[in-house]
C-alpha positions as CSV (number, residue, x, y, z in Angstrom):
1,X,107.5,99.0,115.6
2,X,106.4,101.0,112.5
3,X,105.4,97.8,110.5
4,X,103.2,94.9,111.3
5,X,105.7,91.7,111.7
6,X,106.1,90.1,108.3
7,X,105.9,86.9,106.7
8,X,108.7,84.3,105.4
9,X,107.6,83.6,102.2
10,X,110.1,82.2,99.5
11,X,108.5,83.3,96.2
12,X,110.0,82.9,92.7
13,X,110.1,85.5,90.5
14,X,108.6,85.3,87.3
15,X,111.0,84.6,83.9
16,X,114.5,83.8,83.4
17,X,117.4,86.6,83.6
18,X,118.1,85.7,79.9
19,X,114.9,86.1,79.1
20,X,114.4,89.5,80.9
21,X,117.4,91.0,79.6
22,X,116.4,90.1,75.8
23,X,113.1,91.9,77.1
24,X,114.7,94.7,78.1
25,X,117.2,94.9,75.0
26,X,114.1,94.5,72.7
27,X,112.3,97.6,74.7
28,X,114.7,99.8,74.5
29,X,115.8,99.6,71.1
30,X,112.4,100.5,69.9
31,X,113.3,104.1,70.7
32,X,109.8,104.7,72.6
33,X,109.8,107.9,74.5
34,X,110.3,107.0,78.0
35,X,108.9,107.6,81.4
36,X,110.5,110.8,83.2
37,X,109.4,112.8,86.7
38,X,106.4,115.3,85.4
39,X,104.1,117.3,87.1
40,X,100.4,116.2,86.4
41,X,97.1,118.7,87.6
42,X,95.3,116.8,90.5
43,X,94.3,117.1,93.5
44,X,96.8,114.6,95.5
45,X,95.0,111.2,94.3
46,X,95.8,108.5,92.5
47,X,93.2,105.2,92.0
48,X,95.3,102.6,91.3
49,X,92.7,99.2,90.3
50,X,93.7,95.7,90.4
51,X,92.1,92.6,89.4
52,X,91.4,91.5,93.5
53,X,88.2,89.5,93.7
54,X,86.7,92.7,95.1
55,X,87.1,95.1,92.1
56,X,83.9,94.1,90.5
57,X,81.7,95.0,93.3
58,X,83.6,98.4,93.5
59,X,82.6,99.5,90.1
60,X,80.1,102.5,90.3
61,X,82.7,103.5,93.4
62,X,85.3,103.7,90.8
63,X,83.1,105.7,88.5
64,X,82.5,108.4,91.2
65,X,86.2,108.4,91.6
66,X,86.3,109.5,87.8
67,X,83.2,112.0,88.1
68,X,85.7,113.7,90.9
69,X,88.1,114.0,88.3
70,X,90.7,111.8,89.8
71,X,92.9,109.5,87.3
72,X,92.4,106.0,86.8
73,X,95.6,103.8,87.0
74,X,94.7,100.0,85.7
75,X,96.7,97.2,86.4
76,X,97.1,94.4,84.5
77,X,93.8,92.7,83.8
78,X,91.7,95.3,85.4
79,X,92.0,97.3,82.0
80,X,89.6,95.4,79.8
81,X,86.9,95.0,82.9
82,X,87.1,98.4,83.4
83,X,86.8,99.8,79.5
84,X,84.0,97.2,79.1
85,X,82.2,99.1,81.8
86,X,82.3,102.4,80.3
87,X,85.8,103.3,82.4
88,X,88.8,103.8,80.2
89,X,91.5,103.7,82.1
90,X,94.0,107.1,82.1
91,X,97.2,104.5,82.8
92,X,98.2,101.3,81.9
93,X,101.0,99.7,83.9
94,X,102.8,96.1,83.9
95,X,106.3,94.9,84.7
96,X,105.2,91.3,84.0
97,X,108.0,89.4,81.7
98,X,105.5,86.8,80.1
99,X,103.0,87.6,77.2
100,X,100.3,89.3,79.3
101,X,99.2,91.3,75.3
102,X,95.4,88.9,76.1
103,X,94.7,91.2,78.8
104,X,94.0,94.5,76.6
105,X,91.8,93.7,74.1
106,X,90.3,97.1,74.9
107,X,93.3,99.0,74.2
108,X,92.1,102.2,73.1
109,X,93.2,106.0,72.4
110,X,92.7,107.3,75.6
111,X,94.8,105.3,77.9
112,X,98.7,105.8,78.4
113,X,100.3,102.3,78.6
114,X,103.1,102.2,80.6
115,X,105.3,99.1,79.6
116,X,108.2,98.3,81.6
117,X,111.2,97.3,79.8
118,X,111.3,94.1,81.1
119,X,108.2,93.1,79.6
120,X,107.6,90.3,76.5
121,X,108.1,92.1,73.2
122,X,105.0,91.0,72.2
123,X,103.4,93.6,74.7
124,X,104.8,96.4,72.5
125,X,103.4,95.0,69.5
126,X,100.4,94.5,70.8
127,X,100.0,98.2,71.6
128,X,101.9,99.7,68.7
129,X,98.7,102.3,67.7
130,X,98.0,103.2,71.3
131,X,100.0,105.7,73.4
132,X,102.8,104.1,75.1
133,X,105.5,105.2,77.6
134,X,108.5,103.2,78.0
135,X,109.9,102.5,82.0
136,X,112.4,100.7,83.7
137,X,112.0,99.1,86.5
138,X,114.5,98.7,89.1
139,X,115.3,95.7,91.6
140,X,118.7,95.2,93.4
141,X,119.6,91.7,92.6
142,X,119.3,92.5,88.7
143,X,121.3,96.2,88.9
144,X,124.1,94.8,91.0
145,X,124.9,92.2,88.2
146,X,126.0,92.5,84.8
147,X,124.8,92.9,81.9
148,X,121.6,95.3,83.6
149,X,123.8,97.9,84.9
150,X,125.1,98.6,81.6
151,X,121.9,98.5,80.0
152,X,120.5,100.6,82.5
153,X,123.1,103.3,82.3
154,X,122.1,106.6,82.6
155,X,118.2,105.3,82.7
156,X,116.1,106.8,84.9
157,X,114.7,103.6,87.0
158,X,111.5,103.3,89.3
159,X,112.0,100.7,92.3
160,X,109.2,99.3,94.4
161,X,107.9,96.1,95.0
162,X,107.5,92.7,92.9
163,X,104.2,93.3,91.5
164,X,102.5,95.5,88.6
165,X,100.5,97.0,91.4
166,X,103.3,97.9,93.7
167,X,105.2,99.5,90.9
168,X,101.8,101.4,89.7
169,X,102.1,103.1,93.3
170,X,105.6,103.5,92.5
171,X,105.5,105.2,89.2
172,X,102.2,107.4,90.4
173,X,104.8,108.6,93.3
174,X,107.3,109.9,91.2
175,X,104.7,111.9,88.9
176,X,103.9,113.4,92.2
177,X,101.1,111.5,93.9
178,X,100.8,111.2,97.7
179,X,97.5,109.6,98.3
180,X,96.4,106.3,96.5
181,X,92.6,105.0,96.1
182,X,92.9,101.5,96.3
183,X,90.7,99.0,94.4
184,X,90.7,95.2,93.7
185,X,94.3,95.2,95.9
186,X,92.9,92.4,98.2
187,X,96.3,90.5,98.2
188,X,94.0,86.9,98.9
189,X,91.3,85.0,97.7
190,X,87.9,85.4,97.4
191,X,85.3,83.8,99.9
192,X,85.3,80.8,98.3
193,X,89.1,80.5,99.4
194,X,90.2,79.1,95.8
195,X,90.0,82.6,93.7
196,X,92.9,84.7,93.0
197,X,91.3,87.5,90.6
198,X,88.1,88.1,89.4
199,X,88.5,86.8,86.4
200,X,88.1,83.3,88.2
201,X,91.9,82.6,88.2
202,X,92.5,80.5,91.3
203,X,95.2,78.8,93.8
204,X,95.6,75.0,94.1
205,X,97.5,75.7,97.5
206,X,96.9,78.9,99.6
207,X,98.3,79.8,102.5
208,X,96.9,81.2,105.7
209,X,97.6,84.3,106.8
210,X,96.3,86.1,110.4
211,X,96.1,89.9,110.1
212,X,93.9,91.5,113.5
213,X,92.7,88.2,114.8
214,X,91.3,87.8,111.1
215,X,92.0,84.7,108.9
216,X,93.0,85.0,104.9
217,X,93.5,82.8,102.4
218,X,96.5,84.0,100.0
219,X,99.3,82.3,97.7
220,X,103.0,83.5,98.1
221,X,102.9,85.9,95.4
222,X,100.3,88.1,97.3
223,X,101.4,87.9,100.7
224,X,104.8,88.9,99.7
225,X,102.8,92.1,98.2
226,X,101.1,92.7,101.6
227,X,104.9,92.2,103.2
228,X,106.2,94.8,100.5
229,X,103.3,97.0,100.8
230,X,104.3,98.0,104.5
231,X,107.8,99.0,103.0
232,X,106.0,102.3,102.1
233,X,105.4,103.6,105.4
234,X,109.2,102.8,106.1
235,X,110.5,104.6,103.4
236,X,108.0,107.3,102.1
237,X,107.0,109.1,105.1
238,X,104.2,111.5,103.0
239,X,102.3,108.7,101.3
240,X,98.9,107.6,102.2
241,X,96.3,104.9,101.2
242,X,92.5,104.1,101.2
243,X,92.4,100.1,100.6
244,X,88.6,99.4,99.4
245,X,86.4,96.7,99.1
246,X,88.0,94.6,101.9
247,X,90.8,92.2,102.4
248,X,93.9,91.1,103.3
249,X,95.5,94.9,102.5
250,X,92.7,96.4,103.9
251,X,92.7,94.3,107.3
252,X,96.9,95.8,107.9
253,X,95.4,99.0,107.2
254,X,92.8,98.6,109.6
255,X,95.4,96.8,112.3
256,X,97.5,99.9,111.6
257,X,94.6,102.5,112.3
258,X,93.8,100.6,115.5
259,X,97.4,100.7,116.6
260,X,97.5,104.4,115.8
261,X,99.8,104.0,113.0
262,X,100.1,106.1,110.1
263,X,97.4,105.2,107.3
């Protein structure tokens, strides 16, 4: 098998169909420039920084990535932490249909904000003075139904997993990146068994996940992310990941390496 056995996880997506459709219509009506494939000068590495518990401990390694000239792609709440530590991300990504504008108190002129059309209008309002690129996230269960199909007619769509972190990978792949340095991409709780993000946000009812004999505590959304992460190896034959800081996804990569599978 190319991938490890997957969990059976029932996850309810955030937002409602009517609310997300309303968000998409509002975003398109703003007339913002939209994400399209383009070539970017780089060494093939994209540094994606999420909000997993391990991320703050990796800040000097992330700083070293910047010193190598590699672009930094922040996901949601990682943005403000990086900025406050002197690392303004080159890119920022969100696909969450809820208001996450509180994660952008350090919005700046350097970062390009890649805001999916399904995001809440408040996100675009919060970034109206910044560089914003509009893009459209693709999901089969949405696109097969109206009115998604009509409003996305002839739009460039980017597929991927159910989290902003996974969509950051997909967007980067479209932009030409093939090797990913992943920080704060733990997909599990901290050692205290409660904390799911470095900001202190917790989980009330964690679930057990075993990988390579190691036990991790996670929740449905994070376990689903770990499942979907493995799909990249089946669909993109030239993609490679280096996962830093430990955690569930790092353990999956270790197990793949032990089994002689591509990483």
